[in-house]
C-alpha positions as CSV (number, residue, x, y, z in Angstrom):
1,M,1.4,-24.9,8.5
2,E,4.7,-25.2,10.2
3,H,6.0,-22.2,8.2
4,F,3.0,-20.2,9.1
5,Q,3.7,-20.8,12.8
6,D,7.2,-19.6,12.4
7,I,5.9,-16.3,10.9
8,V,3.4,-15.8,13.6
9,A,6.1,-16.4,16.3
10,T,8.4,-13.9,14.6
11,L,5.7,-11.3,14.4
12,Q,4.9,-11.7,18.1
13,V,8.5,-11.2,19.1
14,D,9.6,-8.5,16.6
15,A,6.6,-6.3,16.1
16,P,6.1,-3.6,18.7
17,L,2.5,-3.2,19.5
18,S,0.9,0.3,20.1
19,A,-1.9,0.6,22.6
20,A,-4.2,2.5,20.1
21,P,-4.0,3.4,16.4
22,G,-2.4,6.7,15.7
23,R,-3.7,9.6,13.5
24,E,-2.1,8.0,10.5
25,H,-4.2,4.9,10.9
26,L,-7.2,6.9,11.6
27,S,-6.8,8.8,8.3
28,L,-7.7,5.5,6.6
29,A,-11.3,6.0,7.8
30,A,-11.9,8.3,4.8
31,F,-12.0,5.1,2.7
32,A,-14.3,3.1,5.0
33,G,-17.7,2.3,3.8
34,K,-19.5,1.0,0.7
35,W,-18.6,2.4,-2.7
36,R,-19.8,2.1,-6.3
37,M,-17.3,2.4,-9.1
38,S,-17.8,3.0,-12.8
39,G,-15.4,3.9,-15.5
40,R,-13.3,2.6,-18.5
41,N,-10.3,0.4,-18.8
42,L,-7.6,2.3,-20.7
43,G,-6.3,0.9,-24.1
44,A,-3.2,-0.6,-22.5
45,A,-5.2,-2.7,-20.0
46,P,-4.1,-6.4,-20.3
47,A,-7.8,-7.4,-20.3
48,D,-11.0,-5.7,-21.4
49,A,-9.1,-2.8,-23.0
50,D,-11.3,0.2,-23.9
51,T,-14.4,-1.3,-22.1
52,K,-16.7,-0.1,-19.5
53,I,-16.2,-1.2,-15.9
54,E,-18.7,-1.2,-13.0
55,G,-18.6,-2.6,-9.5
56,E,-18.8,-2.3,-5.8
57,A,-16.4,-2.0,-2.9
58,S,-16.8,-2.4,0.7
59,Y,-14.1,-1.3,3.3
60,Q,-14.0,-1.6,7.1
61,F,-11.4,-1.6,9.9
62,F,-10.0,-4.9,11.1
63,P,-10.6,-5.1,14.9
64,G,-8.1,-2.9,16.7
65,G,-8.2,-0.1,14.1
66,F,-4.7,-0.6,12.6
67,F,-5.7,-2.0,9.2
68,L,-8.5,-1.3,6.7
69,F,-9.5,-4.2,4.6
70,G,-12.0,-4.6,1.8
71,V,-13.4,-6.5,-1.0
72,D,-13.8,-5.1,-4.6
73,T,-16.0,-6.7,-7.3
74,A,-15.6,-5.2,-10.8
75,R,-17.5,-6.3,-13.9
76,A,-16.4,-5.8,-17.6
77,D,-17.2,-7.4,-21.0
78,Q,-15.0,-10.4,-20.3
79,G,-16.4,-11.1,-16.8
80,A,-16.0,-10.2,-13.3
81,H,-13.2,-10.3,-10.7
82,T,-13.0,-9.9,-7.0
83,T,-10.0,-8.4,-5.1
84,L,-9.4,-8.6,-1.4
85,S,-7.3,-5.6,-0.1
86,C,-5.7,-4.7,3.2
87,Y,-4.2,-1.3,3.9
88,G,-2.2,0.0,6.9
89,Y,0.5,2.5,7.8
90,D,4.2,1.7,7.9
91,A,5.7,3.9,10.6
92,E,9.2,3.0,9.6
93,T,8.9,4.2,6.0
94,R,6.0,6.6,6.7
95,L,4.1,5.1,3.8
96,Y,0.6,3.6,3.5
97,R,0.7,0.1,2.2
């Protein structure tokens, strides 16, 4: 817990805060909502190669509008897995991460 507090303190000092999300952040809105997915794993997949996959995903903005987060659940022959994702815009590198 002590290390976590050091990280938070560093973020508070080093991270400049914008008053409102920019257009780059707002572009993430295209991915907000509930999604269904279906497809196939490719033959080189480390698990469930060449099998059908189905699942759901739900994405929404974190309060403040700077980050989009979501939960994906996918099912295949060998079972299911859930992924938690968070996406934002890095103004320094001009990349979405």
